[in-house]
N, C-alpha and C positions, 0 to 999 in steps of 0.2 A: 295117412294122417300121422301115423307113428314115425314115418320117415321124416316128415316135415319137423316134427317135434325134436327128433334126434338131431337133425341138421341144425335147428335153432339152438339146441343145447350145446352142440359141438362148437358152433360159431360163437356163442356166448363165452364158452370156456376158452376158446382161442383168443378172443378179445380181452378177456380178463388177464390171461397170461401175458399178452402183449402189453397191456396196461402196466402190469407189474414190472415187465422188462423195461419199459420206457421210464417208469418211476425209478428203477434201480440205476439206469443210466443217468437220470437227472440227479440222483443223490451222489453218484460217483463224480459227476461233473462239479457238483457243489462242494464235495470234499476236496477235489483238486483246486478249486477256486479258493477255498478257505486255507489250504496249505500254502498256496502261492501268496496269499495275503499275509499269512503268518511269517513266511520267509521275508517278505517285504518289510514287515514290522521289525524283525530281528536285524535286518540290514540297516534300516533307518535308525534304530536304537544304537547300534554299534557306531555308525557314522556320527550320531549325536554325541556319544561319549568321547570320541576322538576330538570333535570340535570343542567340547567343553574343556578337555585337557589343554588343547591349543590356546583357548581363550584364557585359562588360568595362567598358563606360561607367559602369554603376551601381557596380561595385566601385571604380572610380577616384574617382567622386563620393563614395562612402562613405569612402574613405581620406582625402580632402580634408576631409570633414565631421568625421571623427574627429580630425584634426590641429587643426581649429578648436575642437573640443570640448575637447581637452586644453589649448589656450591659454586658452579661456574659463574652464575649471575653475581653472587657476592664477591667473587674474585675479580670480576670485571668492574664492578662498582668500586672496589677498593683500588684497583689499578687506575681507574679513571680519576679518582681523587688524588692519587699520587701524581698523575700527569698534570692535573690542574695546579697542584702545589709546586711541581717542578717548573711549570710555565711561569708561575708567580715569582719564584726565585730567580729564574732567568731574566724576567722583565726587570726585577729589582737590581740584579747584577748589571744588566745592560744600562740602566739609568745611571748607576754609580760609575760605570766605565765611561759613559758619555760625559758625565760631569768631570771626571778626571781628565779627559782629553781637552775639555774647554778651559781648564785652569792653566 
C-alpha cells in the first residue's frame, strides 16, 4: 500500500512539474507573440509617420500648384480678352479697307 501511495505521489509530482513546464512554454510563446506584435506596431507607426510627411509635402505642393493655376487662369482670361479686342480691331480695319476699295 505504501508503494502505491508513493507511486501516486511521485506521479502527481511529475504531473505538477510537467504542468508548470507547459505553463512556462505557454508564457514564453505568449511573450514572443507580444514582442512580435510590438514590433509590428512600431513598424506600422514608422510607416504612418512617413506617409503623414509625404501627405504634408503633397498638400504643400498642391497648394503651390493651385496658386500657379489661379495665376495662369487669370493670364489666360486676360489674353483671351486681348484676342477678342484684337479681332474687333481687325474686323473694324477690314471694314474700313473694304470701304476704301469700293470708293
